[in-house]
Each structure stands twice: as structure tokens, then as C-alpha cells.
C-alpha positions, 0 to 999 in steps of 0.5 A: 475692871478685871473680868470675874471668872464665871462660876456656876451656882449649884443652887441656881434655878434650873432652866424653865423651858418645860414650864414655858412650853407647858403654859403655851400648850395649856392656853394655845394648844389649837393654834400651836398644832396649826403652827406645827402643821404650817412649819412642816409644810414650810420645811418641805416647800423650802427643801423640795428645790433639791429634787426639783433641781435633780429633775431639771438636770436629768431632763436637760441631760436627756434632752441633750442626748436627743438633741445630738441624735434628732435635733433641737425640735425633738429635744424641745418636744421631749423636754417641754411637757416635763418641764412645764409639769415640773414648773406647775408642781413646784409653783403650787408647792411654793404657793402652799409654803407662802400660805403656810408661812403667813398663817404661821407668823400670824398665829405666832404673833397671837400666841406670843403677845397673848402669852406675854400678856398672861405672864405679866398678869400672873406676875402682877397678881402674884406680886400683889400677894407677896409679903412686904418683906419681899419688897424690902429685900429686893431692889424695886428696879430689879423687880421692874426688870422682870416686866421689861427685859425678862419679858422681852427675852420671852418674846424673842424666844417664843416669836423667833427662836423656837419657831426658827429652831423647830423649822430648822430641825424639820428642814434638816429632817427633810433634807436628810431624806432627800439626800438619802433619796439621791446619794447615801455616800455624799450624805455621809460626807455632809454629816462629817461636816455637820459634826465639825459644825456641831462641835464649834457650836457647842464650844463657842455657843456654850460660852456665849450662852453662859455670858448672856445669863450673866448679862441678864442678871447684870442688867437687872442690877443696873436698872435697880441702881438707876431706879434708886438714883432717880428716886434719890436724886434730890438727896444726891444733889443736896449732898453733892454726891453726883461724882460718887453716884457716877462712880458707883454707876460706872462699876455696875455698868462696867460689869454689865459691859463686861458680861455683854461684851463677852456674850456678844463676842462669842455670838458675833464670831459664831456666824462667820466661822459657821459660814466659812465652814459651810463654804469649805464643805461646798468646795469639798462636795464639788470636788468629791462629787466630780471625782465620784462622777468621773470615776464611775463609782456605783451610787447608793441611793433610794432612787436607784439613780447612778452617780451623775451630774444630776445628783451632784448639782442638787447636792451642792445646793442641799449642802449650802442649805444644810449648813445655812440652816445649822448656822441659823439654828446656832444663832438662836442659842443665844436667844434661848439662853437669854430667854431661859435666864429671863424665864428663870427670874420670872418663875423665881418671882412666881415661885415666891411664897405668897403672904399666908393667911390662916385667919377665919375671923372676918369683919362685917357690918352689924346692927342691934337686933330687937333683943339688943344683940348684935346681928350681921347685916349688909347695909352700912351701919357704922357699927363693925363686928368681928364674925368669929366662927368657932372651930367646932362649927357649932356657933358663930359669935359677933364681937363689936369692934371696939379698938382694944389692942394688946401686945403681950411679951412680943419678940420680933426680928426681921431675921431670926438671928437678930431680934429687934423687939424684946418683951414688948407689952402694950395695952391700948383701950378703946379710944385711947391715944398711945404714942411711941417715942424714941431714937431712930431704930428703937422699934417704933415703926416695927410695932405698927408693922406687927399690928397690921401683920406686915410681919409676924411676931417670933414670940408672944401674943397680939390681941385685937378686941380680945381676938388673936390677930393670927385668927383674923383674916389679914384683909379684914384686919387691915381694913379696920386699921387706918394708916398715915405714913411719913412717906406719902404715896399718891397715884396717877389720877384725880384728887377725888380718886386718891382720897377714894382709894381709902374706901372704893365704895365711898361717895363723892360726898363722903370723900369731901367730908373726909377732906374737910375732916383732914383740913384738906378741903380749902386747898383742894378747892383752890386747885385748878380743877378742884377735886378733879385736878389730875395728880401725876408723879406722886403728886409732884405738883403739890407741896409736901404738906398738901400731899400729907393732907390728902393721905390723911383724908384717904385714911379718914374716908376709910373710917377705921376704928384704929388709926396708926399715924407714923410720923404723919407730921414730921415732913410738914411746916409748923403752920401746916402741922397746926392744920393737920393736927386739928384735922387729926384730932377730929380723925382720932376722936372715938378711935384707938390711935397709935402715934409715932412722932419725933416732935414731942409736941404732937404726943403731949396729949396722949393717954399713954406715951411709950419710950423705946430704946433698942427694942425695949420699952423703958418708960411708960405713962402720960406726959405729966407722969414721965416729966415728973420721973425725969427719965429719958422722956424728960431729957428728950423733952427738955433737949438734954438728949436728942432723938437722932 
């Protein structure tokens, strides 16, 4: 596949290095200061060898002069005390450097892992507050990539790249002062080589960095595709689309390969080029230094030393160290670029606007007082009420939760330019069973998504017991609604824990009662460990019908006044459907129920049946009325028209 040219997006989020450092200092200020001190000590310890070499060569030079005039014993007597003192000083400095490096590494491990743990926690907490729309619009594998690949780039940045670059900067500063101490002329020559290295780093490292950014995005896309294929593997095999899925994977994988190849191509050639530039500088320094010593050019230095071999020899070591330090720092550009790409994706998630909730009406337990009025109470009474504080603050009223739901002239579109519901009006009285039928895409599930405020309407009103649902806190609104979906989600845990998910305060007895109500108790008791049977892989060890029965029990234990059954029996066999239907009849008793079904046999006993077509209600009435009208419902029921 031909490589696509890199085009910088002017609207792309800016690098987030400031936010990363801000988070680090906010949580680990003391440890970071200690790390800084340790890095300074390590840089000094790593760079002081040049002065040590200068002193050693100077002592040896003077000892040789003594040797020529006074002999070996005199030369040794002169040199030995100075060398021993120098050795002790250098040994002490290096021991301090070892201790500093150890302390720095130990603290950076705590800082890095702590920051990653905090970031994952912030991401997950924020993700839980995002609207359903976010998950509908973003591949789940790409979201998972935030917690794996993007987080790992932060680990490399904090634990390796930043400390090494900071250490490199401190080392270079120390080396500059040492060079100025020994010879300004030779320092300027080193700087000429440094300019060449910086230009090379800017060109090659810049190209590498931009492709590492693209690699990070391509990696998220690839993981998203893999996750999608894993979830849909049965569908792939049923329709024999293995070759097609492999071909599609090859496309996204090829793009990942292309970006990663370009990123690593530039990254891999940078190190050899920089290393050889350092070698060339080493040769030049040897040549120029020798010429300066031989020609007797006056030296310019802070130490006042003449241009001698004692200056040239340590400069050669400093030149090699200077070049190696710059080379190592340039290698971290790629890690920084990847980390900034990962951080941008992470902070983009954290900057997603959370689900807003301006509601102020809450759901509370209530009981009847001595005068027959509703009063709020702490204990569970099986009576719920809407606690409605009036905006002027003068009074607070309690309205018993009856389950009356009204939609008045509701319009809605998932995107503003495409309205999918038009002037929908529905009136569900307490205890009524309202059914929605219609072809796929007619808007049945969309209506229930509006009732529980997964999405907000574009126009019209939705009232719950006479209260605009925008005034009700979303958590309280959803707590009053029990939902059984066609796609069952069971979590890793026991059967009991999965049922209790509907009401975390429910006792074991209440969970068992809910299972009995859902006709799930019999099959649960036949499981290897009954209610303590562990479920994994979304309940892969259960049949589809059994999984659905557990989800119905989970809704039953919540004991909500309003139930939404979205294709709850469409994926189970007829025999199991009869069991589920009996359980749902008990579950629906005394509650307002919204039923979405393709099997018209499940909605015949509904009080009201709404027939939808392209987002509009075209017929409404009970079964007998709609049959007598011989309209769309009649054609659906008699098989003259198919739902799909």
C-alpha cells in the first residue's frame, strides 16, 4: 500500500507536557525535588572525571620532571601523596554518585507507577461519567488502547526519557564549566561539532517523532479492529468471512507497519550517525589539541593553565562524553514524541464533556404519616416518592412514584441534521403495558433511550409522574427504571453477585426471590455450585436463555416501578420464552411496562400497542382494535408484511 504523506492537522490537540509535569508536581513535589538533587549529584559525579584526569596528567608530568633530575624515589615521594589524596576524593565523589543514582531510581519507580495508577483511576472515573453517545461513537478497542499503549508511553516518558534528558542537560552544563575551566578555545571547537549534531537531530529526530505520533494512532485503530473481530467471531465464521476479515486487517496492519517502519527507520539511523559524528570530533580534537600544544598557542581558561598535554587529554574524554550525552538525549526524542501522542489521546478522553445532570428532583423512600400524607423516611417501605424542592426554596413536595410516563410531541436525532423521531406522543398510565412494534430502525429502542435519558430530546416534553424528566437527577431516574436488554451483559463473579448487581443492598434472600420471580431459580440450583457458581466470559458457560433469565432476575431485584423490556425474549427458544414470559408477567404486575418485541405473540396482551414506521407512530390501540383496523399491525400479525 503506498505511503500516505503526513499532513499536520491544524486542529490537532496541543502537546500535553505541561499537564503531565503539573500532575507530577501536584502529587510528588517532595520526591521530585529529591530526584532533582540526586540528578545534579549524579551529573557532577559523572563529569568530574575530566578534572581528575587533568590533575593526574599534571601530577605525572611534574613527577617526570623530578625523575629526570632527582631520580625515581624523589618522583614517587612527590607524586604519591597527591595521587592518594586525589584517589580518595574521587572515590568519595563516585560513592556519592552511586547513592544518588540509587535514590533517584527508587523514587522514580514510585513516582512513575503512582502517576500511572492515578491516571488510570482518573480515566476510568471520568469514563464512567461519559454519556452513552461517547461509547457509541468510539471503537471499544481504541478506548482500551488508552489504558494499555497510551499509558505505557507515559511510563517510558516519566521513568526513562525525562530523567535521562534532564540528566543529560545537567551533565552538559557541568561539562561546559569544566571545559571553560581548562580551555575556552577547545570548548568552542566542541561547540562547532555540537551545532552539527543538533542540526542532524532536528532533521532526523523530527521526522521520527511525527511518524511515532502516527504509529500511536494506527495502533489504537488496529486494536479497535481486533477487538471488534474477537467479539464478532461467530458472525465471521457463520458467514464465512474469514478471508474478508483478514484482508481488512491487513489494510489496518499495513498502515501500522508503514508508520512504525518510518518511525523506527529514522530512529535507528540517528544513533549511528550521531556516534560517528562524535568519532570525527574526537579525531579533530586530538589533531587540533596536538597542534595547539606543539605551537605553544596561549591558552584561555578559568584555571590559568597553559596549553599542555594535561589539558588536551581530559578534553578528549570530555569530547567523547559530550557527544555520547547528546546522542543519548536525542534517542529520547522518540520516546517523548510517543508519550506526547499517548498523552494527547489520554487527555482528550479526560477532556470529553461528562454527562451533564441539572436535575434536582430525587427518589426517596416514603411512608404515610398520621394524617395520611407522604413523609420521607430512611427505611425501605416499598413506597417511593419524588422529592421535589421548589426553585424558590419555600417548599418541598413529595409525589408518590406511580409510573405514569408521557411523551408529548418528541423530536430526536442522534445528530442534529438527521431527525429519527418525529412528533412522538405516548401516554402510559400506571400499571399499563405499552408495546412498540415496527421494522428495525423504526425508532423503538430510541424511545426507551430517551425515557432513561441516555440521550436528550431535541424538542417536546417527557414527563414522569407529571415531572419533566430533565428536572429529575439521572441516577434517581434510572434507579426507578428496570431494563432488560436483548444483549445480556454478565460480569465476572458469582450468579448471586450478578443478580445483586441490580440492587447492591439486596440480601441473598431477596436475590433468590427475584430469581424465583424470573423463573431462574430452578436452573441456578442445578448449576455446579448453585448461586455461588462463578461466571466468566460474559456467562459463556450458560445458554443464551439462562443468561437472559439472570438478567431478568437482576432487573427484578431492583424492584422498579417502571420496566423496559427491549427484545428480552427475541434470542431464546420458544420453551424458554414460555418460562421467561411467566416470570415477566410476575415482574410486570403492578408496574408500567414498555415492551419492544419482534415476536407479536409477546405483545398481544398489551394495553396499548404502538406501531412505528420511520420514527413516526402510525397506529395505536390494543390488539383487537388494531386487528379490526386491518392496517400495518394486521399485516404484520398475519404475515403479509415482515418486520425485517
